[in-house]
N, C-alpha and C positions, 0 to 999 in steps of 0.2 A: 703255568709259567708265571714268572714275575718280570715286569718290564725293567729295562735299563732306564735309569733316571738321567735326563738331560740336565746337567748342572749349569744353568744359565749364569749363576753368579760367578763360577770359575771361568767360564768362557768370556764373560764380560770383563773380568779382571785382566785376562790375557789380552783382550782387545785394547783395553786402556793402556796397558804396559807397552803395547806396540805403537799406539798413538804417541805416547810420551817419548819413545825412542825417535820417532820420526820428527817430532817437534824439536827435540834436542839437536838432531842433525841439522835442522833448518837454522837454529840459533848459532850453531858452530860455523855455518856457512855465511853468517852475517844477515840472514833473513829473519823476519819477525815471526812471532808466534801468532796463531789465529786469535780473534776476539769474538766472543759471544755475548750479545746483549739479551738479558732475560728480564721480561716485564711481568710483574705480578700485581694484580689488582685485588685489594681486599685482604681478608685474614682467614680465608678458608683453610682449615687445618690440613686436609689432604693435599691441597695445592701447595701449601707451604712446605710440606715434606718433600713433594716431588721437586720443587725448586731447589730446596736445600741439597738434595741428592745430585742434581745437575751441577750446582755450584761446587760441590765437593769433587765431582768428576773433573771439572775444569781445573781445580787446584791440583789434582793428582796427575793430570796429563800435561800441565803447563799452558793450558789455554787461558788467555786473559778473559776474566768475567766482569761484565758490567751489570750492576744490579739496579733495577728501577722498580722499587716497591711503592706502589701508588694506592691511595685510598679507593675503596669500592665506589665512591661517589664521583670518581674521575669521569669527565664527560667523554663521549665518543669522539668529539672534535679534538679534544686535547690528546687523546690516545693516538688518533690518526696523525696529529702533528708530530708527536714524538717518534712514531714509526717513520715518518717521512724524513725527519732529522737523521735518524739512524741509517735510513736508505742512502742518504747523501754523504754519509761519513765513510770515507775510503778506508779508515782504520777498523771499521766494524765489518766482520765477515758473515756473521749469523745473527738473526733476530728471532727470538722466541717469545710469544705471548702465551702465558700459561692459561689453559682453560680449566674449568668453565669460567666464562665471563659474566659480569653482572647483567641482569635482564635488559638494561637499557642500551646495551652495546651489541651490535649485530656482528656475530662472529665471522660470517661470510665476508663482510666488508673489510674486517681486520686482516683476514687471511690474504685477500686479494690486494691489499695495500702494501703488504710486505713484498719487497723486491724478490722476484723468483730466484735471483742469484744469491739471496741471503736467507731463503726459506729453508732453514736447516731441519725443520719439522717434516718437510716434504709434503705439505698440505696444499700448496698453491696449485690451481688448475693447470698451469703450464707444466709443473713437474709431474703431476699425475698423468697428464697427457703424454709427456715424454715416455713414461713407463708403459702406457697403453700401446704406443707405437714401437716398443722394443728399443728405445733409445734413452735409457734412464740416465739421469744426472744426479740430482738430490732426491733420494728415495725416502718414502715415509718410514720413519724410524722403527716403529714396532714391526711392520711386515718384513722389512729388510733384516731386522734382528732375528726374526723367525727363520729366514732363509739361512742365516749364519748358524743358527742352532741345528737346523736340518743337516747342513754340511758337516757339522761336528760329529754326527753319527756315523759318517762314512757310507750311509745307505744311498744308492743311486735312485733318486726320485723321478728320473725321466720316465714318463709313461704311466706313473701311478695315478689311480683314481683318487682325486682329492676332493674333499668336501669342506667348504668354509661356511660356518654357521655365523651369520651376521654380515650386514652389508653397509656398515657405516662408512662415511667418506674418509675418515681418518685411518680406519683399520681394515674392515671387512673387504671393501672394494679394492684398495691397493694390494691387499693380501692375495686376492684372487688373481690380480694382474701379475704379481710376483711369481705365483705358482705356474701360471701360464707361460711366463718367460722361462721358467725352469723346466718346462716340458711336460707338466702334469696335465691330465684331463680334469677340468675343474667344474664343480657344481657349487653354486652359491645358494644357500638356504636363508630364508627370512621368515617373517611372521605370517606370510601368505603361503608358505610351503605346505603342501597338502599332507605329506607323509615324511616328517623329519626323521623318524626312526629308520625307515627303509633307506633313506639316503645315507645315513651314518653307517648302517649295518654293512653296506657294500663298499665302503671307503677304505682304501689302503692308507690314507692319510686324512686325519680329522683335525681341523683348526677351529676352535671355538672362540668367538669374539662378540659376545652378547652382553655380558654383565648381569647374568641371572643364575644364581647359585643352583647347581644340580640340574640344570636344564637338560643336559645330555646324560642319560643313564649309562652307567658303566657296562651293563649287560648288552648295550647296543654296539659296543666296540668290536670290530672284527678281530679275531685272533691274529696276532702278529702285526697289527696296524701301528702306525706312528700317530701319537696323540699330542697335539700342541694346544695348551689351554691359556689363552690370552686373558680371559675374564678374571676379574678380581673383585670379590664380594666380601663384605664384612658381616659376619653373623652376629646374632644377639649377644653371644658370649664374648664378643670382641675378636674372635679368631677370623682368619682369612681363608677363603676357599675360591676355587675357580668355577667355571660353568659346567664342568664335567665331574661326575662322581668318581673321585680319584681312587678310592680304595678298591672298588670293583674293576674299574678300567685298568688299573695297574697290574691286575692279575691276568689280563687278556692281551694288552698291548705289548709290542716289542720294545718301543721307546715311548717315554712320556715325560712331559715337563711338570714339575711341581708348582704349586701356588702356596706361598710365595717362593721366590728363588729360581723361577724359570725364565719366563719371557721378560719380566719387568726390568731386571738389570741390563738386559741387552738393548732395551729401548734407550736407556741413558748412554750406553757405550756407543750405539749407532749415531746418536745425536752428536757426540764428540767427533766421531769419524766424519760426519757430514760437515761439521764446522771446519775441520782441516781441509776437507775436499773442496768446500766452497772457496776457501782462500786460494788453493792451488788452481782451481778452474778459472777463477777470476783473473789470477796472474797470467794464465795462459790465454785469456780472452775467449773462453769456451762456454760461458754462461750468459743467458739472457739477462737483461737488467730488470 
């Protein structure tokens, strides 16, 4: 068999078009467009590309984008002061601080300083907690993007045995919570897992979110499974690949995401969706500060 490819780029474009229509409707009714503030520290090439893609998505959808490109030497105190200024600005709906951050800045402190109501990355403990108790508001972009990719297949994932490989705060943990919310039976695997292969082999749905090329062998994939590869790794020849051996896995899976062109575009599209949602929920008085 040969797997159906889940075209994240096409699904993301359709999502952005939908957001654009909703914002145009707001403007026609005399309401304002959402505003997203993006803070970038330093000149890391990968971070610059991510930020550029986010700003291009803002332009495409009609979201107002505020750019704060700061030197890597910016102090933690100055960054926190800027975040607080943006928290207090009623015209700003979303705040994003691009990671990774310079070593002298504590990421946890930055995340917790961003108002939960403007946390469009979905990283704040309040928003992760809402997801954990099945009352989601602003959801972590990549995991929620994966849910949308799964929905696009038309497969009913209720009751499926799902394995999430990776337990990071930004991706792996909220991904497991999203799949629980969707009704899957979820196993989270990590570096202390004793038999990763056995866990993957029994899974109806595999989500890889580690960042280690080829960690999951294609031969481990259960025939007919759904495979979502969040990992993105650059090889020595400059090409990109995921955490799963795509060539072999795609001959066994029913559905699979490519790298690139799978999950990545949906992360950006979901960020735009969160920015619009943050504005709408704040207008309705339904978000914590």
